[in-house]
N, C-alpha and C positions, 0 to 999 in steps of 0.2 A: 847616614839615616839624615834626614831631614824632616823638619815638621813647619809648613807654611801655610798661612791662610793669606789669600790676597783679595780685595774688592775687585769687583767685575770693573772693566772700562767704563762703563757709562756712570758707576757710582764715584770714580775717580775725577772725571770731568766735572761731574755735578757738584763733587766738593769745591773745586776749584771756582765756581762760578757762584758759591753760597755768598752772601753778606758774612763779612768777617764778625760782625756784631749783631747779634739779635737781644735786642731789650727786652722783649717780653717772653714769658713762657708758653705763649700760646703763639708766637713765632716760631719758635724753636720746634715745638710740638707739630705745627703743621708743614715744617718741612721734614722732619722726620715722619709723618705720616704719607707724603708724598713719596719717600726714598721705599716706603715699605711698597706702596701700591707698585713703583718702577720695578721693583726686585721682582715680584712674581710675573709681572707683563713682561720682562725680557727673558723671563726663564732662567733666573741667576741665584734663584733662592726663594725661600717662604717669605709669605708678606710680612715679616718683620724687621724694624731697622730701630736704631738707637742713635743718640747723639752725646757726646760730651763738650760741655760749655762751661765756663766760669759762671759760677751761681750769680755774682752779684753785677757783672759787668756785661754777660751776655756773650762774650766773646768765644766763638767757634774753635774748638779743638779739630774734633774731624764728627762725622755722620758716617756709621757704617750700616751693614746689612747681613742677614742672616745668609750663611754657604754651606749649610749642612749638604746637599745633595751634590751640589758642583765639584764640593773639597771631600766628598767622601766621608766626612767627619761629625760624627753626632752632637759633638760638642761646639761646633761654629754655629752657635745660635748669634744673635744679634748683639747682644749685652756682651759677651764674650769677644767677638770679633771687635767692635768698638772699643770695648775699655784695652784690650791688648794694643789696638792700634794709637787708643792715648797714652798709654805707657812707654811704647815705642816714640812716639813722637816727641813726648815731654821727659824720656830720658829717666823715667822712674816708675819701678813698680809699684810705687805706694803712691797713689794721687790723693793722698791725705798728708805728704809731707811738709813740713813746718814751714819750708820755703814756698810752697804753692800758695796761690788763693784757693778759696774754695770751691771744689770743682761739683758738678751737679751731671746726672745720668738722665736723660729724658728718652722713655719708652713707650711705644703706642700699644701697649697694655703692662699689666702688673707681670714681673718676670717669673719665669717657670721655677721649679725647684731648683734645677740646676744655676739658673742665672740671679735666683735671688743670693746663692752663697757667693756668687762672683759680686754682687752688689756689695756686700758686707766686706770681703778681702781685700776688693780694688783701692779701698779707701776714700771713694766718693762721700761727699757729706749730705747731698742732696738727689732725692729722686723723685720724678716728675712722669707721671702715669696717665694714658688717656682712662683706663679703668681698672677695674679689678674683680670684676664679676664673674660669673661663670659662662658668658656671652661668648666668650672667644671658644671654647672649647664646644658651645652648643651648634654655634653657626658653622665652625670648618672640621671639627672631631680632632683636633691636636689634643694630647694628652700632655696637660701642662705640671703633672706629677702631685703629689701630696705635699701641697704648701702649708706651713704654720698655720693655725688658725688666729693668732695673733701675730701674724707676719710683721705688720705695721708698728706695733708695739715693740717688738724686737729688734727692729730698726731702730727704732726712738732710742730703745737702749744703748745702742751704739753709737748715739751721735748723728743718725743719719733721717733728715726731716722728711717727709714725703707730703707729695701734693698729688692729690688724685683727681680723676675726674675733667682732664683737660682735654677738650675736643673730643669728646668721648664718641658722639654720633659719627663723625668725620672716621675715627677709627675703626668705629664696626663697619661704614659703609665700603672699607676696604676689605673686610674680612666676608662680608657677603659678597662682593665680587669676585673674590678668590674662591669660594664653595660655591657659587656658580659657573665659574669657569671649569671645574673639574679637575684641578690640578692635583698633583700627588701630596698626599698627607704623611709624611715619613715618620710615623711612629713606629718605636721597634716593634720586629716579630712581624713585619709583612705592611705594615701602613695601611695604604688604600688611597680612592681616590674622594676629593672632599665632594660633599653633597649638602646643599644646604636645607637645614632642619628648622624645624618649628621653636622660637625661642622662648616658647611659652608663655 
């Protein structure tokens, strides 16, 4: 028995070309959003990406992408893939270990209910997201699950700071393009094809 999730070749190559240090959260998010677009354009997963960085220096650990459909693994969301790769690269399951700098997870929207848990248990102390409203689900049709109504407060209680609405419109543009493409929305129980819906 074996269980392996790998990045697609293009993402491995892109990681090798990335700057080793990204001083601003906007620069970090811009690359994460670009990976999210490339992922669905390459048909290697959904329109989601995440990156792990040293919060204070901007040093890159890795940017990963969603791999659900290619891997036949419902848990292979971008956050889970990226955090797992970072833990492998850094040689520790706890990214909050005392010998480490403060690590930050950058994601192109608020994590779904599963990935919310992975943020807490990963040990990261900082979460940067492009947005947290209903727009992602409204635009794409993905089911993000029943997130806690005070999700950000619960993270703060656990020592995880949250920065919201970083390059929000750029992230939404990727979701609109994904929806217009008619790509697969891989919700459990049959999923369906994406379709651009009224954002109200």
